[in-house]
N, C-alpha and C positions, 0 to 999 in steps of 0.2 A: 504493500500500500504506500510505499515511499513515493513522494511527489504528488500524491492525491490531494486535491483541494476540494473542500466542501464549503459552499457559499450559501447562506440563507438570508433571504430578505424578510425581515421581521420588524414589526412595530407594535401597534396597540393590541394585537391579538394575544400576545403572551409576553410577560416580563422577561427581560434578557437574563436575569439571574437564574430563573428556572430553566430557561432554554439551554444555557451553558452546562447545567448539571446533567442534562439529557444527552446532548450531542456536542462534541468538540468540533466547532466550525467557525468560519469567519462570518460574523453577523453584520449585515449591512442594513441601512434604513429601508423603509418601504420602497419598492421598486417603481421607477418611472421609465419612460421610453428610453431605450438604449442601455439600460443597466444590465440586462441579461446578456446582451451582445458583448459588453465590456467584460463581464465575468468570464465568459467563454474565452475571449481573447487573452485574458490574464491567466488562463490555465485551469479554471474550475472543471472538475470532473463530475461533481454532483451539485445540482442547484435546487434549493428549496425556495419556492415562491409561495410565501404565506401572505404577507401584506404588500400592497402596492397602492399608489396614488390613483384616485378616481377622477376627481373634478379639479384638484388643485393644480395639476400639470398633465402633460400627455401620459396616458396610461401605457403599460407594457404592451407592445405590439405582438400580434400572433407570429409575425415573420421572424422575430428575434428568438422566440421559443423554438420555432421550426429550425432555425439556424443552429441552435444548440443541439437539438435532437439529431440533425443530419451529421453532426460532428462527433456523435457518440456520447454526448453528455447526458447523464440521467437527470431528468427534470421532474420534480415532485411538486404538486400543488395542493393546497388545502386552505380551509378556514375563511379566506377573504378573496382578494384578487386571484390567489392561487387556485381556489376552488372553482371560480368562474372560468378561468382560462383552461383548467384541466377538463372541465365538462365540454369545452369546445374543441380541445386538441388531444383528447385521450386516444382517439383512433389513429393519431400520428405518432403515438409513443409516449406522450406525457402521462405521468401516473397521478391519478387523483386519489386523495385520501380523505376519509371522514364523512360525517353526516351531511354537511353543507354541500360538499361536492356531489353527493348522491342526490340531494334535493334539486340541484341545478341539472344534473344529468337526466333526472326523471321529468324535468319540466315543471316541477312544483314551485321552484323559484326561477324567475326569469330576469328580473331587473338587477343591475348593479346596486341599486338603491337598497337592496335587502341587506347587504353587508357593509355599506358605507357608514362611516362615523367620523367625528372630528376628535382630535387628540392633541395633547400638550406637545409642542414640537420638540422639546428637549428630552423629556422623559418617555414620551409616547403614551402617557396615561390617557385612557379613553375619557372623553368629555361628553359623549352622548351614547345612547344605547342603539345598537344595530337592530334593524327591523327583524332580522332572522331570529335574534334572541327573544325579542318581545313576542313574536309569533309562537315560538316554542314554549316559552314559559306560560303564556296564557292558555295554550293547549294543555299543559300539565295541570294548571289550576282548574280547568274544566274537568279533566279526568278525575281529580280529587274531589269534585263537588263543591269547590270553593266559589266558582262562578258557573252560570249556565251558558249555553251557546249564544243566547241573545246578547248577554253582557259581553262575552268574549268578542263577538262580531262588532259590537259598538265600540269597544276599546281599540280594536284593530283598525277600524275606519278612521278613528281620530288619530292614531299613531301614523297611519299611512298618509293622512292629509298634511302632516307636518313636514317641513323641509328637514332632511336628515340631521343637520346639526342641532335641531331643536328637540330631538326626541330624547326624553328621559321620562322615567316612570312617574315622577311627581307631577310634571306638567301634563302628561297624558291623563293621569287619573283625576287630576283636578278638573280637567275639561270634560271628563266622562260623567260627572255629577251622579255617582253611584249612591245607592242606599247605604247608610252609615255602617251597618253591620257587615255588608258585603265588602265595602271598602276596607274596613279594619282587617277582615280575614285575608283579603288579597294582599294588602300591604305587609302583613305578617309573613305570608307565604313568600313574597318577593324578597323580603329582608332576610329570611332564614333559609330558604330552599331553592332560590332561583338558580338556574343553570346558565353557563356561559359556553354556548356551542363553539364559538370561534376559538376560545381558549382550549377547549377539549380537543378540537380538531387539530390545532397547532401542535399540541403535545403528541398526538398520534402521528402526525407527519414527521416530526423529529425522530420519533422512535423508528418509523419506517426507514428514514434516511440512514439511521445508525445500522439497521439490518443490511441495507444495500452496501454500505461502506465495508461491512465485515465480510461480505461474500464476493466482492468484486476487486 
């Protein structure tokens, strides 16, 4: 494995400290147009695309991922931009990992907006909640009997109507004007049991890249 280089584009989906404990790699900020091309030119053999820019700058192009694949670089995508691009390019050899990738692949998620969020530029700390997490957690709350389908759909409509940087649970629930008991139960559930699909998928992707590195 001498000379092997693993490059991972990571930002708000998972804190760097946790990532580094899972996979020894060079971690770079969320990818924008041209970053994957540069990583290949610099000798990367395995590239993990987890986070990428959506609306702040030009997004990662399909052609640069294809460029990497054509040169024998293993490209793994998950969680955010990586899940979206993997669902589009897995037939060409990009490997998708995780639940969000599967949702895009099945067509249950379509828009970039589902995984977009804003984050603190230095620490990459998320400052809004991605729609995919909101959708998943409200589904869990419905399964538990905390809310019914009508309430879930109402909250989802409100969340979807907000521009992605404005999505957080407090703002969404305030706008929903729920019955007090329902609101208290839902807030408790979100405070204590909510899941972060983007984080979970990022961890799974790093574990998968570690497996690939060990066998190639």
